[in-house]
N, C-alpha and C positions, 0 to 999 in steps of 0.2 A: 651197641646198644640198640635197642629198637628205636629210640626216641630220635638218637643222633641220625640212623638212616631215616627215618620219618623227614627232618629237616632237608636231608640233602633230595630228596624227593619234592619238595617245595608244594606247595598250594597250586603251584600249575599242574603238577602232577597228578594230583586228586580230581584236576578236572578233566576226567577222560570224558570229552562230550559227544558230538554228533555226527555220525557219516552215514547217507544215506546209501548203504553197502550195495543194496540191489539195483538201483538204477544206475551207477557209476563205475564203470570198473574199467580196466587195460582189456581184460579179458571177458569179466563181468564184473566191474569193481564195482563199490556200492556208488550211485547216483552217478555215475558214468565218468568212468574214465576213458570212454571215448566222446565225443561232441553228442547230442541228440538232439531233435527238436520235439514235438508232443503234438498230443492229438488237437481234432479240430474237435468242438461241440456244436450245439443246435444254436440257432438263434430262435430269442421268444419275441413274439408280438405283443402289442398293448394295443389300445383305444384311444380316443378323444371325443370327446364332445365339442364341437367347433358351433357358435351360432353364426347365421347368415347374415342378419339384418339386426344390428343391435346399435345402441345408443350410449354404450359405456366408456370408460376409459380404461382400457386394456393396458395392463402390466406386464408381460409375462414373465418369466425369471430366465427364458432362452430362447434362441431366435429357429423360426422355421422357415424354412425358403422352398417350397415346394417347386418343382420345375415344370408343372404341367397345368393345364386349365380347371377351373373348376367353374360348372354349370351347377347350381341348384336343384334337387327336386322337389322342393318344398312346396304343399300346398297351403294358401292361406287363407283360414275359411272365418269371416268376422262372426263375434259373438252374440250378435242379436240381428233381428229380423228386421231389413227396411225397407219401406215401402216407398219406393220413388214416385214423382209426381209427373215425369215424364221419362219415355224412353231414349236413351241416346246410343246412336247407331254409329260409330267412329269409321270412317271410312279411310284413315291412315292408323299405323302404328304411331302411339302416342309415347313417349319417355317423360316420366315424371322427372321433375327438378328438385323434388324434395329431399335432404340427407338425413337418415336417421344414425344418430350418434348413439352407440350404448353407454348406459350409466352403472354399468357394475362392473367390477376389476375382476379379470380373468386370471388366475393363480395356476399352471399347472401345478399338478401333484405328480404326475410322473416325468421322468428325464427321457429322452428321445431325440434322435435326429433322423428324421424322416428319409426315408431314402428314394420315395417314389412321388409322384408329381401329384397332388391332389387336385381331384377335376370334378366338383359338381356337376351333374350333367340335367338335373330337372328344372322345369319354367314355372314362374311364381304367376298363377292366374288366377285373379278373384273370379268367383263364381256369380255374384250379383252385380247388380247398378248400385253402386253406394253415392248415399247423399253425403253432402259436404261434411257433415257434423259426425261422423263415426270413426271410432280410435280402432287400429286393425293391431292387434297383439298375436305375431305368430308365435306358436309353441312347438316346432318342428325342429330336430336338429339333424344334423350332417354328421356321419361318425366313418371319417374316413378310415384307410387301411393302414395309416402310420399308427406309431405308439404316441396316442398323445389321449391324455385324460381327465382334461379340465372339471370341474363341478360345479362349476356355476353356470346356472340360468339365466340368459338374458332377457328381459322383458322392454321394449323399448316404449319412450314414452311421447314420441314424436308422434302427432295426428297428420295424418294423410287425406288430403281434400284431392281426389280425383275425380274430372269431370266426365270419366270414359271407363271404360275396361282398359285394365294394362297389361303389358306384357313384356317385361323386360329379358331381353337380351345379353345385359353386362356380363363382360366374366368377373369372376371374384376370385381374388389373387390375394390369400394371406399371406402377412408378414412377420408372424410373430416364430421366434427361433427357440428350440426347446434343446436343454444339454441333460445328456442322460446322467442320473447317479444311483449307487448301487447301496443306498441306504449309510445310515452316520456312522463314522469309524470310532469305535471306543476310545473313553479316556483313559489316558494310560494312569494307574494308581501311583502314589507319592508315601505309601505305606504297605508292607507286603510281609504275609505269615511267613515261617519256615517251620514247616511240622515236625521236619528229622534232620538233624545232623549227629556226627560221630566223631568221637575223638578216641581211636584206639580201643575202641570197647562196643561187642555186640551182645551175644548172649553170655559172653566173658570176655576178658580183656583179651586183646587180638589186635593183627594189623589191619584196621579199619580207619579211612580217613572219608571225611569230606571237605571237598571246595567248594566255595559258591562266589559265582560270576554275578555281580550288581553292577547294570548297564544304564549308563544317563539315556534316558532316551528325548531328552534335549538336544537339538542339532546345532544350538549356537553356545547356549551357557555351561559353565562350568556346575556340577551337582557334587554337595557334600552327603555325606550318608552316615549314618549310625546304623549298626550292628546291635543287637544284644541278645544275650544267650541266657535259657530260663532250664534248669533244673524240673524233676516232675513234680516239684511242691509250686515251682512259680519264682522262685528266686534266681534274682540276677547272678549269672557265675562270669560273665566275662562281657565287655562292653569293646568294641570296635569302631574306630571313626577314619575315614577313606574321604577322598577328591577324587571326583571322576571326569574327565574331560567330556566335551559333547562326543554321543556314541560309545564312549570307551566303557571299559567294565575291569575295573579292577577286582582282583579273586581275595577271597578270605579262605585259606586254608588250614582247619581246625588244629592239626595235630602241631603245627608251627608254635601256637599258643601254651602248649604244653610245658615247653622251657622257659619262651618269653614271658609269659604272664602267671605260669603256675595253674593251667587247666586240669583239673584232673580227666582220667580218663574216665569217658562217661556218653551217654545218648544224651542229646539238649533238645531242646525245640528252641528258635530264635523270631525274631521281628526285625524290620529293616524298615526305619523310617526314613526320609528325604527332602529338599528344597527342591527341587526337579521332578517329574516323573519317570521312574524307573523301573526295569523288569531284571527277574532274576533267573538263574538256573542253579540247581544243587545236584551235585553228582559223588554219588559215594562207592569206595571202592573197596572190596575186600580180597586184598592183594593175596593171602596164604590160597585164596581159592581161585582167583581169577573174576570173580563177580563183580557187574558194575551195573548201576542203576542212576539215571536222570530223572526228577522232577522239575517241570515249570511252575510256570504263573500260577497260585493255586488262589482258588476265587473262594472265597467264606461264605456260608451260609447256615439255616437253620433246617434246611432239607436237602441234604447232599446225596448222591448218587454214585456207587462204584461200580460201573457195569459189569468186572468178573472178578468172582472170588472163588478162591479153589483150598479145598483142604484134602491133601494125600490123594491127589488125580495127578497122574503121570509123575508121579515123584514130586510133586512142586506142592506147597501151601502158602497161603497168603498170609501177610500184616499189615493189618489197617493203622494207621497214626492217625490220632483226631487231636488236635490242638486247639484251646479255648482263644477265638480272636478278639474276647471280649476283655471289658475292664471288671466284670464281676464273674462269680464260680459261674460254670454253663454244667447243665447234665444232661449227659449224651446218652440215646439209646442207638444201640447195631442190632439192625431186623436182616437177617440172611433168608433169601428166596432161593429155592432151588431149581432149575432151570427145568422148563418143560413142564411146572406147577405153578397154577395160580392161588388167589385166596390170601388166606393167613400164612404169615411167615413160618421158615421150618423152625426157627430159633430166634430168640429175642435175647442179645447182651447188655446188661447194666442193670439200671444207670450208674453211669460213671460221672462223680463229682469230679470235676478238671477245673482250677484256678487259673486266672487270667495269667495268658502268654503260656503255661504249659502245655504237655502233651500226653497223652497214653497210648503206648503200643499194645495191639491186641494181634496176640498170635496166634493164630486159628489151630496151629498144631500143638498149642499147649495149655489151650483156655479149656480148663476142667470141662464146663459146660458140655464142649463139645466132644468128649471123649466117646469113641464109636463112631464119629459121623466122616467116613471113609469115602473116597471117591466122591466128593462133595464139589458139584459145578453150579455156580449160580451166581445171583448178584447181590449186595447189600444195599441198605439203607440207612443212614446216619440221622438224627434228628436230634436236635438240641431244644434247652428250654434256659434263658435265662441270659445267654450270647450266642452269637454265632462260631461255629466250627469252621477250619479248614482240614479239608482230610486228604491225605495220601496214601498210597498204597503198593507194597512190594509184592510180588509172587517169587519164591524163590525154588527150585530144585532143591533137594538134600543134598549136603555136599558129599563128596566122593560119589557120586552117581555118574556123573560125567568128570572128564578130565578138564574141562574148565567149568566150573559152576554159573549154572544159566540162572539170571535173575531180570524179569523188567519191573519196572517202575512207571506211576503216571498219576493223576490228580484225579481226586472226586469231583463231580458236575453239580454243580447246584441245581435244584431243581429248574430254577428258572431259567436256567441256558438250554434247557429240552427244545427242540426243534423239528421242524417236518421235514427240513434239509439240511445234510451234513454233507461236509465236504472231508475226502481224504485225498492229501497229496500223495500217497503211496501205496500201492497193492502191490502184492507178487503173486504168481500162478505158477509153481514148480520154476522158478526162474535158478539159471545156473550163477554159482557162486564165483570165488576165486579156483577153486578147483573141483572134484566130484560132485558139491554139495547142492541142495536143494532149498531153496528160500519159501516159503507160503507165509501168506496172512491169514488170518482170520477175524472177521468183525463181530464183536460182541455187542448186541444190540438190546437195549430196554427200555421197554415202554411203559415207562411209572405213572402214567395217567391213568382216567377213569373211563377211557372208551378204546375199544380193539384199534390196532393200527395195522393198516395191509403195507407193507415194508417191501421197496424194490430197491437193487441195487443196480445202476449203469458203470460199466467200465469201458476205461476209452487207453486201448493200448498206445506205449509209447511209439515215437518215432527211431528211438536209438535202435540202430544197426544191429546192437548187441543183442537183442531181443529176436524172437524166432519171427520169419516174414509172415506169420499166420497172425500173430499179435501185432505187427507193426500198423497204426495207424487205423487199427480195426475198432469197433464197438460193440460191448458184450455186454450180455445180462443175466441176471441171475432171477430162479423164479420166485413170484412173487409170495410172500407168507405172511399170513396175519398172527399178529402178536397179540395176544388176550391182555386188557389191561394188568396191569402189575406181572407181567410176563417178558421173557428174556429168548432170545434166539442168538445161535451159532451161524452166522455165514462164513463158509470155508471156502476159500479160492484155490486151494490144492485140488488134486486129481476126484473127482468123483463128488464135489460140490455142490450140484444142483446147477450147473451154469454152462454157458456153452465157450467159456474161454480155454484158449492152446494152450499148452505146456511152454515153458521157457518164455512166459509173458509177465511184463510189472507195465504200470501206467497210474494214473488218477482215476477216482471213482467217487460217484455221488449217490448217498443215501439218500431216498424218499419217501414219503408216505402219500397217503392216497388223500389226505385233507388236511386242512390248517391245523385244525384242532387234535391230530395224531401228532403227537409230538413225544420224539425220543431222543436218546443219548447213546453212545456208543465208544466202543475202547478198540483199537485197531492191535493184535498181537503179531509181533513179527517174529518168525521161526526161523531157524537154519536146521534140516535133517531133523524133523520133529520139535525136538525141545534141546538141543543139544547146546544152542546158543540164542538169545531170546532179548526182545525189547519192546516197547509199546507205547503208546499215544494215543490219543484221544481225536475223534471226529470232529470238528468245528463248523459251528453256524455261519450262517453269515453274517453276524453281529460281532462275529469276531475276526473277520478278514479287515484288512487296512490297506490304504495308500502307502504308509510307512512300518513295515516289519522287522523288528529288532532281534539280533540275535547274538547273545550274551558271549558264547563261546565258536569259534572255528577253531581247525588247526591241520599243521600240514608236518605229517612224521614227528609228530610232539610224544614223546614218550610213547611209538611204535602206533599212532592213532591218527586219523585222518578224516576230517567231518565230506560228507558231500551235502551239499545245500541243496533244495527241490523247493522251487515256487509254483505255485498253481493259479490260474489265471479263473475267479469266480465269477467274472462278468461275463452276458454275451456279446462284446465289444473287444477288439483287438487290445493289448495295454503295452508301454513300453516300460521294462524293468531293469532296474541298475542297480547293480550290487557294489558296496563298499567295505574293502577290508580295513580293521584297524588292528595294528601289531600293539600287545603288551610287553612292555619292558618286565620282566620278573624279578630284576632288583628295585626299580623306582616303581612301577603301576603306570609308567607313563605310557599313553597309547599314540602312537603316530598310524596315519593314514599310508597306506601300500597303492602307490599310484600306477598307473600305464596298465592296468589290467584290459586289456583288447576284447576279451570275449565278457565284459561283465556289463553291459549292455545286450538286451536281448528283446524281441517283439514277441510277443505270446499271442497266439489266436483263442477265442472264446473257450474257458475251459483246459488250454493247453498247458502241459507243462515244460519246465526246463530246469536242468539238473548243472549245479558246479561243483566242479571237484578241485580245490587246493591243490591236488596232486600235478594238475595238469597247466596250472598258470604258473609262469617261469619268473614272475614278480615275486610270487611269495618262497622265502627259501625254506628249507628243511628247517625243521626244528622250531618253527614260529608258531605262536600261538596268541589267542586276542578274539576281538568282538566283530562283528558285521551288520550293516542295515541294508535292507532293501528298500526301494522306493518306487512306486509305480505311479502312472497314469490314472488307474481305478483300481476297487480292491483285490488283493490277494491274500492267500494264504502260504506260508513255507512250513518245511520241516526239514531238521537237522539230525543226521545220523553219525555220532563218532564211533566210528568202527576200525577194527583193530586189523593191522595189515601184517599180521604175523600168526594170530590166531591161539594168542597165550590169552587173551582178555574177552570177557563178554563185551557184546556192542550195548550201546545205549543209547535213548531217540529222544529228541526234545520237540515241540513245537514252536515255530516262531511266534515271538509277541507283538501284538499291533500296537504301534509307537505314535498314534494319531495322523494328523495332517503332513 
């Protein structure tokens, strides 16, 4: 019986997770079967205003220790006209003994570690003879070349009573220290939506199963969590309770509950709540066709962008899944926007009334309103009233077109997450795969704002020796493109994509706009030989980077899959990154740390990436699966690709989850 076979597969089988195929391979295995280093990026500078003569209590948050001498260049000019009663002509240099103590508190707003000596070079020389009752208020500031930007202006309150012209020659040596930071680390949630899960059903009863990894993001305390699953009317059909060790990720394989709890074949939505911060990934496998897709942490919103949507384009069509994340009915509208067109959407679907917890699947191939809308490529916007919605998308090549059915999955992006800078942990330009196949990425970039956005892409080639000589360590660019408000653009990294990338190249990339108010979102499509195999993930803003990143699923030769893990330094300073693996016992859900990994601590230069391939780590046995965590001295982003070793399954990719400090 199918159910008996499914149970033997176990939930672990459904969780085919992530291996960054291109960057790791023995001959070009995902995310580097060979050791690799990464590309260096550029340093950025900042500036700071440092008052010279002050009378305030200085409370810096960090310490600056310049190594050079500072000679001020400021001229102090009294603010009133003074008529002296006598002219004093000094015959020697007079050094005042008065001390000026600032009364303002200086709080630096930027984090820097100065690498050069700050040396003011000017002399303070009053230009008039001063009668002892005048107060001098200097207003000039010194801007050193280091990256310091305090915002306080200091006005000394002491009165200086010189009896002659004063020309100080003293050396000023600042003593404050400033430590750089790269924005706040996001706070992980304790409740997460699951828009799509399947138990032996898709469009019809079939061999389809969803596995869910729920990872405890607390590094020291055990987590208790409850997963509830709902039918299309919002009725609860299943409740699962689990305990997760610190860093552990026990799994839930839905088909197992068909026998144990009588769960009927069907498509369900879900919601996970816990007493500790958690992260999730959800993998669905279509075993009859080899299709597979993973989505990870889905963020709800009332205005959500889906950067790539297709209908009958290269044999593929999209399915949008919209879940009500609130406690009252949500009314959702879906607007479709064609690539290359702006203005009103081509079509608006809905409104859909969605009960609390429930989800609505929108199959673009089968919706009657879309009949005749062929070869459609564009993007979608999902808006809701009444409650926020969580949106997830599949794009599926029709069954039978390829030997393995290709599918890619990713999460909708709330409008609030659009940004002027996005990080891409992995691009590919005609990269060689395991055999003769070629791998290429495409960046689907959407401008959902009200102003045009000038978008550029910078590529940083890997140092991995499996890449071409021209690629290794190089920096490459894509021609800038102006994307109108409401428009989208596909940046193709394959041959002929309006870039200077060499063939057989991979690495990391940064998407930037020309101004901070030009905010975009992007999804990265990772394709093998056209669309023979597919996976996808979203580009990340700096707000999604973290010093701790959770990876709910890794594996080595587990059901024919191995994961590649790639971390990217998003800061302008070197970072030290440590990777920890936790093996999951499939019978007890207990997690045990794997120790002794010699390559699990790496130093990454600014914007450098590094990949780990569990297949080359001897401490990880074959057939192992579990979770992992990355910790870093400064924020990073990470990508995991669950890659098939035999070519009988579609790859699947997910983004690591920021797990706090």
